[in-house]
C-alpha positions in Angstrom: -208.2 143.5 6.7 -211.0 143.7 4.3 -212.9 140.4 3.4 -212.3 138.9 0.0 -214.9 139.3 -2.8 -215.8 135.5 -2.5 -216.4 135.8 1.2 -218.7 138.9 0.6 -220.5 137.0 -2.2 -220.9 133.9 0.1 -222.2 136.0 2.9 -224.7 137.8 0.6 -226.1 134.5 -0.7 -225.8 132.2 2.3 -226.2 134.7 5.2 -224.4 134.4 8.6 -225.0 130.8 9.5 -223.9 129.4 6.2 -226.3 126.5 6.2 -229.3 128.1 4.3 -229.6 130.3 1.3 -231.2 133.6 2.1 -234.9 133.9 1.5 -234.5 136.6 -1.1 -232.5 134.2 -3.3 -235.0 131.3 -2.7 -237.8 133.5 -3.8 -236.0 134.6 -6.9 -235.2 131.1 -7.7 -238.8 130.1 -7.4 -239.8 133.1 -9.5 -237.3 132.2 -12.2 -238.3 128.5 -12.3 -242.1 129.2 -12.5 -241.6 132.0 -15.1 -239.2 129.8 -17.2 -241.7 127.0 -17.3 -244.7 129.3 -18.1 -242.8 131.1 -20.8 -241.4 128.0 -22.3 -244.7 126.2 -22.1 -246.6 129.0 -23.6 -244.2 129.0 -26.6 -244.8 125.4 -27.1 -248.6 125.7 -26.6 -248.8 128.6 -29.0 -247.8 126.2 -31.9 -250.7 123.8 -31.1 -254.3 124.4 -32.1 -256.8 123.7 -29.3 -260.6 123.7 -29.6 -262.2 126.7 -27.9 -263.8 124.3 -25.2 -260.2 123.3 -24.0 -258.6 126.7 -24.1 -258.1 126.9 -20.2 -257.1 123.3 -19.7 -253.5 123.6 -21.2 -252.9 126.7 -19.2 -254.1 125.1 -16.0 -251.8 122.1 -16.8 -248.9 124.4 -17.5 -249.4 126.2 -14.1 -249.4 122.8 -12.3 -246.2 121.8 -14.0 -244.6 125.0 -13.1 -245.5 124.7 -9.5 -244.3 121.1 -9.5 -241.1 122.1 -11.0 -240.6 124.7 -8.3 -241.3 122.1 -5.6 -238.7 119.9 -7.0 -236.1 122.7 -7.4 -236.8 124.0 -3.9 -236.3 120.7 -2.4 -232.9 120.4 -4.0 -231.7 123.8 -2.5 -229.5 123.3 0.5 -231.1 124.0 3.8 -234.7 123.3 2.6 -236.9 120.5 3.5 -237.0 117.5 1.2 -240.1 116.6 -0.8 -241.0 113.9 1.8 -240.9 116.6 4.6 
């Protein structure tokens, strides 16, 4: 008997053990979170006029926020270590 589509999808996402999301999906999740924050932030920063001296500061802050957002999202994914870990 062939496995159901939901069982195939569950195995593709969760793997054999079923307690952790596969690394591929965790990497794609992180890429999506960081890319989303960077793209959304760049649209917001594009509307604000900054002096030439401070041109790199908003970008550095945006990258820090993106990495922080990824850390929070990654800690909420089942099977991952919490932020305290």
